[in-house]
C-alpha positions, 0 to 999 in steps of 0.5 A: 298222236292220234289217226284225227290230231295227224289229219288236223296237223296237215289240213292246217299245212294245205291252207294259204298261210296268209291270216284269214286262214289261220286256226286259232285255238277252240276257233269254230273254223278249228272246231270244224276241222276237227268235225271235219277230220274225225270223219276222216279219221273213221275211213281210215280206220275202216279201211285199214282195218280191212284185212284184220276182219278179213282173216280170222288171223290176227288180234283184233278181228272181234266177237262182232267179226266173227259171228259175221263170217259165222252165218255167212260160211253157215257155222252156227253163230255163237256156240255156247261153250268157245270163247272167240280163238276157238271160234275163230280156228272153226272159222277159219278150217271152213274159209280154207277147206278143202285146202290143197290136200289130196287125200282129202277122203282118208282116214287120217285126213279126216282125223287132222281137219276134225282135231284143227277144228278144235275135236280131241277125237281119233278115227278108226277104219274098220280094219284092224290088224289080225296076225297076217291079215285083217280082220272087220269088227261086227257092230251088230254082232257086238251091241249086245242086243237083249231079248226077254225068252218071253217075246216073240218075234214074226219071221218079218220083224226088223230089229235094231239096236239103240247103243250103236249112236250111227252118223250116216245121211243127217246131222240129227243124233236121232238119224233112223238109218240101218246097217243090215246084216251083210258082212260086207257092211261092216267094211263101210263102216269107219270109228270116231271115239278116243285113242285106241279102240274102242275108247271113247272121246268127250263131246261138249253137248252143245258141239254136237250139232257142229260136229255131226256137219263137219263128220257130213262133209268129210266123209265118204258119201257109201261109209257111215260113222259110228261114234264112241263118245261120252256126252258133256255139258258144258256152262255153268250151274244156278241154283233156283229153287228147292231145300238142298244147296247140290256140290257137283266134283268130278266123284261125288255128288253131295246135297248139303241142308239149306241154312 
């Protein structure tokens, strides 16, 4: 029995038992009560679903509810390539942040939050065991800069490396930041990549903005993240025009003549 039918049944019980108040089947009186019952049923169901719409922890939390929360929490609205369950995870993490964790700026906390947000990445301090002590990776020296012997550099020239993908102060992927040549600067660096340094991890290019914003939220302000990531694109491959039908798999690109 639907909520509207239950309300109509209760309504009939509230009327006096006299003949004048009988709700004859298909009468105008009964139709009026049904119409009123439908509006009351909608109000009841709406009130009952309040908690379902507030928290993304149930099956009644819809895509429209997710869109509302993404707007309220300043999360990318309807992000491409993510299904409803993945969107619910992101909403839940933003809704609960920072929680009760004490060591919120530790690299392991950052790694845990990134993974709970759906990013399959690992965080590594720039501090690696070396015998009885530790060694820091000089990311500037390892950037593999190559200069032609025909190039002349002035004494006030400063050259950076385009091979470093950094997160320092901005969610902009083209952020311009100078690490400087001071060896002590290497201690403020951490790496985000695969499970073992210097392995890379894969990141959907559509999620890059959300990823950078989350890293900025989690990391200590004085630190700089070096991204060891491979950016991949998801979605559909569409044939629009041209003379060839192109098929792409994990290893090959095959061109087939149009038929």
